[in-house]
C-alpha positions in Angstrom: 56.7 53.5 -21.5 57.9 51.6 -18.7 57.6 48.4 -16.9 56.3 48.9 -13.5 55.1 45.0 -13.0 55.3 41.8 -14.8 52.5 39.4 -14.1 52.3 36.1 -14.9 48.7 35.3 -14.2 45.4 35.9 -15.9 43.6 36.3 -12.8 43.5 40.1 -13.0 40.6 42.2 -13.2 40.5 44.5 -15.7 39.5 47.3 -13.5 42.1 46.9 -11.1 45.0 46.7 -14.1 43.5 49.8 -15.2 43.7 51.4 -12.2 47.4 50.5 -11.7 48.4 52.0 -15.2 46.1 55.0 -14.5 48.2 55.7 -11.1 51.8 54.5 -12.5 51.2 57.5 -15.2 49.8 60.0 -12.7 46.5 60.3 -13.6 43.6 59.7 -11.6 42.8 56.2 -10.2 40.9 53.6 -8.2 42.9 52.9 -5.0 40.5 50.1 -4.8 41.1 48.3 -7.6 44.8 49.3 -6.8 44.4 47.5 -3.6 42.8 44.4 -5.4 45.5 44.3 -7.4 48.3 43.9 -5.0 46.4 42.1 -2.7 46.4 39.2 -5.7 49.3 39.8 -6.7 51.0 39.5 -3.5 48.9 36.0 -2.3 49.7 34.4 -5.7 53.7 35.4 -5.0 53.6 33.9 -1.3 51.8 30.9 -2.7 54.6 30.3 -5.4 53.3 32.0 -8.4 50.3 29.0 -8.4 47.3 31.8 -8.9 44.5 28.7 -8.1 46.4 28.2 -4.4 46.8 32.0 -4.0 43.3 32.6 -4.9 42.3 29.3 -2.8 44.0 31.0 0.3 42.8 34.9 0.0 39.6 33.3 -0.1 39.7 31.5 2.7 40.9 34.1 5.0 38.5 36.7 3.5 35.8 34.3 4.6 37.5 33.3 8.1 37.6 37.2 9.1 33.4 37.7 7.9 32.7 34.2 10.0 34.4 35.9 13.1 32.9 39.3 12.4 29.7 37.4 12.1 30.1 35.4 15.1 31.6 38.4 17.2 28.3 40.5 15.9 26.0 37.8 16.7 27.1 37.3 20.2 26.8 41.2 20.9 23.2 40.5 19.7 22.6 37.5 21.7 23.8 39.6 25.0 21.6 42.5 24.4 18.7 40.2 24.0 19.2 37.9 26.8 20.8 40.7 29.3 23.4 38.2 29.9 27.1 39.8 30.4 
């Protein structure tokens, strides 16, 4: 019955939109879907509403986070294997 958010792009998954609608209606919902919608909408807005730039920026940041965690884990394993501190 009320407009909660206007989305200018089609880059959102049906599951995330459904989770947001269910949350607004006070029904059980998927917190991960709401987080995904919030994250994509925020990054897209940060990039001036350009969906492509927003998705590229988001994927780049996620790649860097995963790469950083991987390098730390590999360093930990290497220290364990070769006994260096």
